[in-house]
C-alpha positions as CSV (number, residue, x, y, z in Angstrom):
1,M,-19.0,-2.2,9.6
2,R,-16.2,-2.2,7.1
3,W,-16.1,-4.3,4.0
4,I,-12.6,-5.5,3.4
5,Y,-11.7,-6.7,-0.1
6,I,-8.7,-8.9,-0.1
7,S,-6.7,-8.3,-3.3
8,P,-3.8,-10.6,-4.1
9,H,-2.3,-7.9,-6.4
10,L,-2.7,-4.2,-7.0
11,D,-5.7,-4.5,-9.4
12,D,-7.6,-7.7,-8.5
13,A,-10.3,-6.2,-6.2
14,V,-11.4,-3.5,-8.6
15,L,-11.1,-5.8,-11.6
16,S,-13.4,-8.3,-9.9
17,C,-15.7,-6.2,-7.7
18,G,-15.3,-2.5,-8.7
19,G,-19.0,-2.0,-9.4
20,L,-20.1,-3.4,-6.1
21,I,-17.4,-1.4,-4.3
22,W,-18.7,1.8,-6.0
23,E,-22.3,1.0,-4.9
24,Q,-21.3,0.3,-1.3
25,T,-19.2,3.5,-0.9
26,H,-21.9,5.6,-2.5
27,S,-24.4,4.1,0.0
28,G,-22.2,5.2,2.9
29,I,-20.6,1.8,3.6
30,P,-16.8,2.1,4.4
31,V,-14.8,-0.1,2.0
32,E,-11.1,-0.9,2.1
33,I,-9.0,-2.7,-0.4
34,W,-6.1,-4.6,1.2
35,T,-3.5,-5.8,-1.4
36,I,-1.5,-8.7,-0.1
37,M,1.4,-8.8,-2.6
38,A,2.2,-5.1,-2.6
39,G,5.5,-5.1,-0.8
40,D,8.9,-3.8,-1.8
41,P,10.7,-6.3,-4.1
42,P,13.9,-7.8,-2.6
43,L,17.2,-7.0,-4.1
44,G,18.6,-9.5,-6.6
45,V,18.8,-10.5,-10.2
46,E,15.4,-10.3,-11.9
47,S,14.1,-13.4,-13.7
48,A,13.5,-13.5,-17.5
49,L,9.8,-13.6,-16.6
50,A,9.9,-10.5,-14.5
51,K,11.9,-8.6,-17.2
52,Q,9.4,-9.6,-19.8
53,L,6.5,-8.4,-17.7
54,H,8.3,-5.1,-17.0
55,A,8.7,-4.7,-20.7
56,N,5.0,-5.3,-21.2
57,W,4.2,-2.7,-18.5
58,Q,6.8,-0.3,-19.9
59,T,8.8,-0.2,-16.7
60,S,12.6,-0.7,-16.3
61,S,12.9,-2.3,-12.8
62,A,11.1,-4.1,-10.0
63,Q,11.3,-1.0,-7.9
64,E,9.8,1.3,-10.6
65,T,7.1,-1.3,-11.3
66,V,5.9,-1.6,-7.7
67,A,6.0,2.2,-7.2
68,L,4.0,2.7,-10.4
69,R,1.4,0.1,-9.5
70,R,0.9,1.4,-6.0
71,G,0.1,4.8,-7.5
72,E,-2.3,3.3,-10.0
73,D,-4.0,1.4,-7.1
74,Q,-4.5,4.6,-5.2
75,N,-6.0,6.2,-8.2
76,A,-8.2,3.3,-9.0
77,A,-9.5,3.1,-5.4
78,R,-10.4,6.8,-5.4
79,R,-12.6,6.2,-8.5
80,V,-14.8,3.8,-6.6
81,G,-14.5,5.6,-3.2
82,A,-12.5,3.0,-1.4
83,S,-9.3,3.4,0.7
84,V,-6.3,1.1,0.4
85,Y,-3.8,-0.7,2.5
86,H,-0.7,-2.3,1.0
87,C,0.7,-5.3,2.8
88,P,4.5,-5.8,2.9
89,F,4.7,-9.1,1.0
90,P,6.4,-9.0,-2.5
91,D,4.8,-10.3,-5.7
92,A,5.6,-13.9,-6.7
93,I,7.7,-12.8,-9.6
94,Y,10.1,-11.2,-7.1
95,R,10.1,-13.6,-4.1
96,R,13.2,-15.6,-3.4
97,S,14.9,-17.7,-0.7
98,K,17.4,-16.2,1.7
99,T,20.2,-17.4,-0.5
100,G,18.6,-15.6,-3.5
101,T,17.0,-18.5,-5.3
102,L,13.8,-17.3,-7.1
103,Y,10.7,-19.3,-6.2
104,Y,8.9,-18.8,-9.5
105,P,11.5,-18.0,-12.2
106,E,9.5,-19.5,-15.1
107,G,5.8,-19.4,-14.2
108,I,3.3,-18.0,-11.7
109,F,0.3,-20.2,-12.6
110,A,1.5,-23.1,-10.5
111,P,1.1,-24.7,-7.1
112,P,2.9,-22.8,-4.2
113,N,6.5,-23.6,-3.7
114,P,6.8,-25.7,-0.5
115,R,9.3,-23.3,0.9
116,E,6.5,-20.7,1.1
117,N,4.5,-22.6,3.7
118,E,5.4,-20.0,6.3
119,L,4.3,-17.2,4.1
120,V,0.6,-18.2,4.5
121,K,0.9,-18.1,8.2
122,D,2.7,-14.7,8.1
123,I,0.0,-13.2,5.9
124,A,-2.8,-14.6,8.1
125,A,-1.1,-13.2,11.2
126,H,-0.6,-9.8,9.5
127,L,-4.2,-9.5,8.5
128,A,-5.5,-10.6,12.0
129,T,-3.8,-7.6,13.6
130,R,-5.8,-5.2,11.4
131,L,-9.2,-6.8,11.4
132,T,-12.0,-6.2,13.9
133,P,-14.8,-8.6,14.7
134,Y,-17.3,-6.5,12.7
135,D,-15.5,-6.5,9.4
136,T,-16.9,-8.3,6.4
137,I,-14.2,-10.0,4.4
138,V,-14.3,-10.7,0.6
139,C,-11.7,-13.2,-0.7
140,P,-10.8,-14.4,-4.2
141,L,-12.0,-17.8,-5.3
142,T,-8.6,-18.4,-7.1
143,I,-10.0,-19.0,-10.6
144,G,-7.0,-19.1,-12.9
145,Q,-4.8,-20.7,-10.3
146,H,-2.3,-17.8,-10.0
147,V,0.0,-18.8,-7.1
148,D,-0.5,-15.5,-5.3
149,H,-4.3,-15.9,-5.4
150,I,-3.9,-19.5,-4.0
151,L,-1.6,-18.3,-1.2
152,T,-3.9,-15.4,-0.4
153,R,-7.0,-17.5,-0.1
154,Q,-5.2,-20.0,2.0
155,A,-4.1,-17.2,4.4
156,V,-7.5,-15.6,4.6
157,E,-9.2,-19.0,5.3
158,Q,-6.7,-19.5,8.2
159,L,-8.4,-16.6,9.9
160,G,-11.5,-18.8,10.6
161,R,-13.9,-16.0,9.8
162,P,-17.1,-16.0,7.7
163,L,-16.1,-15.1,4.2
164,W,-17.6,-13.9,0.9
165,Y,-15.8,-15.0,-2.3
166,Y,-15.4,-13.2,-5.6
167,A,-14.7,-14.6,-9.1
168,D,-11.3,-13.6,-10.2
169,V,-11.4,-11.2,-13.2
170,P,-10.1,-11.5,-15.9
171,Y,-9.5,-15.3,-15.4
172,V,-13.3,-16.0,-15.1
173,L,-13.7,-14.2,-18.4
174,W,-11.1,-16.3,-20.1
175,D,-12.3,-19.6,-18.6
176,P,-16.0,-19.2,-17.5
177,E,-16.4,-23.0,-17.1
178,A,-14.0,-22.9,-14.1
179,L,-16.5,-21.0,-12.0
180,A,-18.9,-23.9,-11.3
181,P,-16.4,-26.3,-9.8
182,M,-14.9,-23.5,-7.7
183,T,-18.3,-22.5,-6.2
184,E,-19.6,-26.0,-5.6
185,G,-21.2,-26.2,-2.2
186,M,-21.5,-22.4,-2.0
187,T,-24.5,-20.1,-2.3
188,G,-24.2,-17.1,-4.7
189,K,-25.8,-13.7,-4.1
190,S,-26.2,-11.1,-6.8
191,F,-25.5,-7.5,-5.9
192,F,-27.0,-4.7,-8.0
193,V,-24.7,-2.4,-10.0
194,S,-26.2,0.7,-11.5
195,P,-25.0,2.3,-14.8
196,Q,-23.1,4.8,-12.6
197,G,-21.5,1.9,-10.7
198,L,-20.6,0.2,-13.9
199,A,-18.9,3.4,-15.2
200,G,-17.0,3.7,-11.9
201,W,-15.9,0.1,-12.2
202,Q,-14.7,0.6,-15.7
203,D,-12.9,3.8,-14.7
204,S,-11.2,2.2,-11.8
205,I,-9.8,-0.6,-14.0
206,E,-8.7,2.0,-16.5
207,A,-6.6,3.6,-13.7
208,H,-4.4,0.5,-13.8
209,A,-3.1,1.7,-17.1
210,S,0.1,-0.4,-17.0
211,Q,-2.0,-3.6,-16.9
212,I,-4.7,-3.0,-19.6
213,T,-2.9,-4.6,-22.6
214,S,-1.9,-7.6,-20.5
215,L,-5.5,-8.3,-19.6
216,F,-7.5,-6.9,-22.5
217,S,-7.0,-6.0,-26.1
218,D,-7.4,-2.3,-25.3
219,L,-9.6,0.1,-23.2
220,T,-12.6,-0.4,-25.5
221,D,-12.3,-4.2,-25.2
222,M,-12.1,-3.8,-21.4
223,R,-15.2,-1.7,-21.1
224,Q,-17.2,-4.0,-23.3
225,K,-16.1,-7.2,-21.5
226,I,-16.8,-5.7,-18.1
227,R,-20.3,-4.4,-19.2
228,E,-21.2,-7.8,-20.6
229,Y,-19.9,-9.6,-17.5
230,A,-22.1,-7.3,-15.3
231,Q,-25.1,-8.0,-17.5
232,R,-24.6,-11.7,-17.3
233,Q,-24.5,-11.6,-13.5
234,N,-27.2,-8.9,-13.0
235,G,-24.5,-6.9,-11.3
236,I,-21.8,-8.7,-9.3
237,T,-22.1,-12.1,-7.6
238,L,-20.4,-13.1,-4.4
239,W,-20.5,-16.5,-2.9
240,E,-20.5,-17.9,0.7
241,R,-20.3,-21.4,2.0
242,E,-23.6,-23.1,2.7
């Protein structure tokens, strides 16, 4: 039985669940991280938002950014013993209409653009072709309301499968009060994370080197916040519907 962690971007699964993934793989459980928005960016003029993010990540183009982040993802997954699959859908900062109009030129913490309704169906259909009836699926709660997290959850829920949900790190660290309303009507289960699992979790996040200063002050801050988060949860908590 595989555990499939659905990651909107090329870091979300290890940010949120890296310690649990480490524990599972080191117990002989096969784990795969499927990143939804990992596809090649379409050609076209980049938005000011994309250019600013590239500057933060010290990359010069969309193509360079995606290639770099895919490599980081491979490295991060190795550190927790998981394998990866990169879906063909581009990140929100790159998606555009057939005529070239960017869907999210100014912000990505927003409701989905109505013109992306078909994207949810496409993602669900793509995932369905790779899943087996025996897979356990873990999906983001969408704390933080990043549009790609919202679309990912909508697509996964269209599969009609039993699901576990994880709290989106770092957004749950920035806004812990958002967790309660997002898990209302759900039952949480705490999964043990050993000191070795915590170290693997922190190491896997560190592998996403381009993202660290966007999400934390620095590596020391990241390791401290992840350690404190694990201590508060007694490991890592996943939720399922009652």
